[in-house]
C-alpha positions, -999 to +999 in steps of 0.1 A: -506-656-882-475-633-875-474-626-911-509-613-908-500-591-877-468-579-893-487-569-925-512-552-902-488-530-884-463-525-913-485-515-942-492-477-944-469-473-911-464-436-920-500-428-921-505-446-889-478-428-872-490-396-884-525-403-872-512-413-839-493-381-834-523-359-845-546-377-821-521-374-792-521-337-800-557-332-800-561-351-770-536-330-752-552-297-762-584-308-753-574-318-717-554-285-715-587-266-722-607-283-694-611-261-662-607-277-629-621-267-594-603-269-561-609-256-525-584-237-505-586-226-470-573-190-467-564-168-439-585-133-435-569-102-429-586-078-410-577-040-415-583-019-382-577+013-369-548+014-344-569+013-311-593-014-322-593-052-314-616-081-327-632-107-308-650-137-322-638-132-358-633-162-382-596-166-391-600-183-424-624-184-455-628-215-477-625-204-514-636-225-543-617-219-574-618-225-608-590-224-635-567-244-659-550-275-643-515-260-645-525-227-627-542-246-598-514-273-595-490-250-577-512-226-562-505-220-525-527-201-500-499-174-497-506-165-533-541-157-525-552-128-501-585-120-485-591-088-465-617-071-447-613-033-442-629-021-410-611+012-406-635+041-396-659+015-382-676+019-346-674-004-320-699-033-314-713-064-331-707-063-368-718-085-396-698-079-427-698-093-461-665-101-479-666-082-512-652-102-540-629-073-550-611-079-514-602-115-525-571-111-546-562-143-571-534-148-593-542-143-632-561-171-648-579-182-615-616-174-609-636-172-578-667-194-577-676-193-541-664-181-506-675-196-474-684-180-453-695-151-474-704-131-444-681-128-412-695-119-376-675-104-349-674-077-322-652-046-326-639-032-295-615-004-282-581-018-273-578-016-235-553+011-222-524-002-207-511+014-175-473+015-176 
């Protein structure tokens, strides 16, 4: 029995080793090509004129991102920026869509979805402080 197993493993051993190396290489290439999807919660930055404040604004947006495993593995929310430009807006209730161009992502990562896509808030003048 051991002679049979020994012959099975040792006969044509070079071809078997080459086959194993090639199959492992192909497996790693295919695994590396696959895209993964993750969800990250990121703070929203609001750009305002100096005399304005916001009330009731969402603080974070949940982004669904797609990319290679290595690119997503070490991704932190600090590498992503989301901003809403409100400069030049008048006071009152606002409903603003977050444009995809206002979401900055590292190279190799694609935005799949942003939730919420639209933010609601009230824009008010900053109270004048009497000093």
